[in-house]
C-alpha positions in Angstrom: -28.5 25.2 25.1 -30.7 26.4 22.2 -32.7 29.4 23.4 -34.8 30.2 20.3 -36.1 28.5 17.2 -34.6 31.0 14.7 -32.1 29.0 12.7 -30.3 31.9 10.9 -28.7 33.7 13.8 -27.1 32.7 17.0 -27.4 34.9 20.1 -24.2 36.1 21.8 -25.0 33.8 24.7 -25.3 30.7 22.3 -22.0 31.6 20.7 -20.3 32.0 24.1 -21.8 28.7 25.3 -20.5 26.8 22.3 -17.1 28.4 22.7 -17.0 27.3 26.3 -17.9 23.7 25.3 -15.1 23.8 22.6 -12.6 25.1 25.2 -13.6 22.4 27.8 -13.4 19.7 25.1 -9.8 20.5 24.4 -8.8 19.6 28.0 -10.5 16.3 28.4 -10.4 12.8 27.2 -14.1 11.8 27.9 -15.2 12.5 24.3 -15.0 10.0 21.5 -12.8 11.0 18.6 -15.9 11.7 16.5 -17.4 14.0 19.2 -14.1 15.8 19.7 -13.8 16.4 15.9 -17.4 17.4 15.7 -17.2 20.1 18.4 -13.8 21.3 17.0 -15.5 21.7 13.6 -18.4 23.7 15.2 -15.8 25.9 16.9 -14.0 26.5 13.6 -17.3 27.5 12.0 -17.9 30.0 14.8 -14.5 31.5 14.0 -15.5 31.8 10.3 -19.1 32.9 10.6 -19.7 34.1 14.2 -23.4 34.7 15.0 -24.4 33.7 11.5 -23.2 30.1 12.0 -25.9 27.7 11.0 -26.6 24.9 13.5 -29.3 22.4 12.7 -31.6 20.9 15.3 -29.6 17.7 15.1 -26.4 19.5 15.7 -27.9 21.2 18.8 -28.8 17.8 20.0 -25.3 16.6 19.6 -23.8 19.7 21.2 -26.2 19.2 24.2 -25.0 15.6 24.6 -21.4 16.7 24.5 -22.1 19.4 27.0 -23.6 16.8 29.3 -20.6 14.5 28.9 -18.3 17.4 29.8 -20.6 18.5 32.7 
């Protein structure tokens, strides 16, 4: 999912990818409660901060695992 190492700005592609994961997570029951809450929180952050949302390497790892689960 992560396309570049720069931590301070997300590309439009990254934002759209995360939004898609958030949308898919709303219509499934394969995620744990914690995973669902985590990805919903990331989605809320995107609404507040857009491309300036900060996502750590660990968060990218979790987002990737969630994406695989939804896959």
